[in-house]
C-alpha positions as CSV (number, residue, x, y, z in Angstrom):
1,M,169.7,88.4,1.8
2,I,170.5,91.5,-0.3
3,A,166.8,92.5,-0.2
4,L,166.8,92.2,3.6
5,L,169.9,94.3,3.9
6,K,168.5,97.0,1.6
7,R,165.2,97.1,3.5
8,W,167.1,97.3,6.8
9,L,169.3,100.2,5.5
10,M,166.4,102.1,4.0
11,G,164.1,101.5,7.0
12,T,166.4,101.9,10.0
13,H,168.8,104.5,8.6
14,Q,166.4,106.2,6.1
15,G,168.9,105.8,3.3
16,A,171.5,108.0,5.0
17,V,174.3,105.5,4.8
18,S,177.8,106.7,4.2
19,H,180.2,104.6,2.0
20,K,182.9,105.4,4.5
21,H,181.1,103.6,7.3
22,L,179.5,100.9,5.3
23,D,181.6,98.2,7.0
24,Y,180.2,99.1,10.3
25,Y,176.6,99.0,9.0
26,L,177.2,95.6,7.5
27,D,178.7,94.4,10.8
28,E,175.6,95.5,12.7
29,F,173.3,93.9,10.1
30,T,175.2,90.6,10.4
31,F,175.1,90.8,14.2
32,R,171.3,91.3,14.2
33,F,170.7,88.8,11.4
34,N,172.7,86.0,13.2
35,R,170.7,86.6,16.4
36,R,167.2,87.0,15.0
37,R,166.0,83.6,16.2
38,S,168.0,83.5,19.5
39,K,166.1,81.7,22.3
40,S,167.8,83.9,24.9
41,R,167.4,87.4,23.6
42,G,167.7,88.8,27.2
43,K,171.4,87.8,27.1
44,L,172.0,90.1,24.2
45,F,172.3,93.2,26.5
46,F,174.4,91.2,29.0
47,R,176.8,90.1,26.3
48,L,177.1,93.6,24.9
49,V,178.0,95.0,28.4
50,Q,180.6,92.2,28.8
51,Q,182.2,93.2,25.5
52,V,182.2,96.9,26.5
53,V,183.9,96.1,29.7
54,A,186.5,93.8,28.1
55,V,187.6,96.2,25.4
56,G,189.5,99.4,26.2
57,P,188.3,102.9,25.1
58,V,189.0,104.0,21.5
59,P,189.8,107.8,21.0
60,L,187.5,109.7,18.8
61,D,190.3,110.6,16.5
62,R,191.0,107.0,15.8
63,I,187.4,106.4,15.0
64,L,187.2,109.3,12.6
65,H,190.6,108.6,11.0
66,P,191.2,104.8,11.3
67,E,193.9,104.9,8.5
68,A,196.1,107.3,10.5
69,K,198.7,105.6,12.7
70,A,197.6,105.6,16.3
71,K,199.9,107.3,18.8
72,T,199.0,104.8,21.5
73,K,197.3,101.5,21.4
74,P,194.2,101.1,23.5
75,Q,194.8,98.5,26.2
76,S,192.3,95.7,26.9
77,V,190.7,95.8,30.3
78,G,190.7,92.5,32.2
79,V,187.4,91.0,33.1
80,T,187.0,89.6,36.6
């Protein structure tokens, strides 16, 4: 598993991986690894769009400084 992760990081990101964002890289790797043998790969984009619609926007400042206390909480958008 570690060898696959290292190969993915070096191949996809060319070794330019920040320690600050390592959690996000690991989340993406996990997502891709868990779906590598999915029978319905076409649904991947559909599920991604569903998630985008279901979650409210996140301000850039909150992405860049997640440890800072947010002024307002993003609200979830209802899916119909």
